[in-house]
N, C-alpha and C positions, 0 to 999 in steps of 0.2 A: 298431620303437621310435620312430624319427623321426616316422613317420606318426601314432602315438598322441600324441606331444607336440604336433604341429601341431593335431590335432583338439581336444585339451584346451585349447590356447591360444585356438582359435576359439570354443569354448564359453564361456571366460572373457569374451572381448570381447562376445559376444552377450548373455551374462547381465548384464554391466555396462550395456549399452545398455538392456536391459529394466528394470533397477533404476532407472536415472536417469530414463527416460521415465515409468515408473509412479509415480515419486516426486513428480511435478509437482502442485502444489496447484491446486485449482479453487475458484471462488467460486459460492455458491448464495444466492439471495435468501432473507432470513429476516425475522422480525418485528422491527420497529424498536423499539429500547429494550431488547432482550433482553440479559442478561448484565451483568457488572460493568465499569464504565468504568475503564480503566487510565490513559489520558491523553487530552488534547484538543488539537488544533491548530486554528488559525483564520487565514484570509487575508481581510482586510477592506480594501476600497478606500475609505478614509475621507476624506482631505483633498484639497482642490484638484483635484477630479476633472476640472475643465475644463482644467487645465494639465498638460503633460508635464514630467518631470524634477523634480517636487516630491516631497518626502517625504510618505509616507502612513502612517497607522496603521490596523490593526495586523497583524503577522504574529507569532504566538506559539505556544508549546508549554506546556501546563499539566498539572499533576498535583495535583488538589485545590487547596489554597491556594498551592502553589508555582508560580511563573511563570518562564518562560525564553523569551526571544525577541529578535530583532533588529528590533523594530517601528519604531524611529526611524531605521533605516538603509535602508529600502526606498524607492527612487525609482520611481514608477509611470510607465509609458509611456502611450501614447494608447489610446483605446478599442479593444478587440480584441487587445491585446498579450498574448502567451502567456508564462506564467512556469512554470519547471520546479519541481517539488516532489518530495521523496523522504523517506520515513519508514523508520527501521529500529529494531528492538527485539531485544535479546539476552537478554531475561528479567529484566533489571535496569535498564538504561539505554535510554531512548528518545532518538533523534536525529532532528531535523528539518533538512533542507536545503532552503531556499527560494531559488531563483535564485542558488545558490552561497554563500549566507550560512547558517551552521550554528548550531544551538542544541541543547543536550542537557539532559536532566532525569533525575533518579534516581526511578524509579517506585516508589511505596510505598503499599500493599503490591504486591509483584510478582505476576505471574500469566501464564498462557499467552495470547498474543495470537493469536486466531483469528477475530476479527470486526472489521468496519469499518463504522462508521455515518457516513453523509454527510448534511450539512445544507447546503442552498443557499438563498440569499436574493437577490432582485432586486426591491426594493420602495421606491419613493419617487416617487409620481406628481407631487409638487409640483416636484421637481427634474429629473426625466427624462420625456421623451416616450415612450421605450422603454428597457428595461434587461434584461440577461440575465447570469446567472452560469453558466459551464460548466466542469465538472471532468472530466478524462480520467484513467483508470487504465491505464497502459501496461505495467507489469511487476509481477509478484507472485513473490517469492522468486527473482528473477532470470529468470523465465520470462515471455515476452510474453503479455499478455492484452489485451482490448479492451472497456473499459467506458466509456460516456459518460453523464454525468448533467448535465442542463441545466434551468434554470428561467427563464422569461421573465415579468417583471412579477408575481412571486409568490414562494412559499416551497415547498420540497419537502424531504422527508426519506426516506432509504432506507438499509437495512442489508444487509450480506452476511456470510455465514459461510464460512470457509475449510475445505477438507477436510484441511488440515495447519496446524500452527502457523505464523504469519506472522513472518518475520524481516526482510523488506524489501518495500516497495511504493513505486511511484513513478508520476509522470504529469505532467500540465500543468493549469493553471487559467487561464481568461481571463474578463475582465469587459468586456462590450460595452454601450454606452449612447449615447443621444442626449440631450444636455443641453437642458432647457427654457431658452429664451432669456431668460426673466425670472427665473431662479432665482439665489439668492445663498447663499453659505456652502458648507459641506461637506455631503456626503450622509450623514455620521454612521453609517457601517457598513451602509448599505442595499444595498451590493453586497458579498456575502460568500460564502465557502465554508468549511465546517468539517469536519474528519475526526476522529472519535472512535475510539480503539483499545479494543476490547472483549475481555473474556475470557468466552466463552460455553460453558456446560456442553453436552457432546455425548453423546447416548445411544449406547451401543455397538451397539444394534440399528437405529439410524437408517441407512437405505440410503445408501451413498456418502459418509457423513460420519463414518467412524470417526476417532478423535482423531489417530492416526498410522498410516495404512494401510501394510501390509507390501508393499514392492515385489515384483512378481510374479517378477522374475528372481533373487531371493535364493536360493531352493532350488537352482536350476540353477547359480548362481555357486558355492555351497558344494560341490556335487557336482564341478564342474570343477576347483576348487582342490584338492579331495581327490584327484582323479585325478592331477593334476600332482605332488602330494606323493609318491604311491605310485611314479610313474614315476621321480622323482628318486632315491628310495631304492633302486630296482632298479639304476639306473645306478651309484650309489655302490658297491653290492655287487659289480657286475660289474667 
């Protein structure tokens, strides 16, 4: 009897491990612009790019005409300084955390977040001799991932679809540049990174992209829990 209980307990632990590992979301490259836009974020190195410690515009979170963001509170560092960003979405409220400053927005209409569209800009040859915008994606739904998107002296746009609904995603962004000695004024948003949250329809027969894949350990977990219940009833009767 004790041996049976131990075996069932081990099966539960093993099944839980399978369920958690199989439930990790993955990112797959998809067509840019596919799906409905839920919200948009943007990080723009706008003002006083030659000076550190000055406030720059903009960092914002937008849903249609509704705007939310701590744009006037961002103090930019020197060229190549990394800034942490994190996005979360619970099916109703989107939250952006940019370098510790948070903003939230009520997404309307709601939808399932399963796509991310990235837009990078590094263009202004009059003010920069070289410029680049680099965005890193480090975690997806709490699981470590590794995606790096970068553009030098140009524009790039790419989108990913997730194998599961996205509840959180985070990473870093950095803007690197060499200022033209004769330039004056601000670069007016020519160093920028934007992240759009998308709701993308997924075909059920599309390989590897079912809307919510069933973790492989669930059947084994159910069987193990059922075995534990039977053993407990036998013990109670004894």
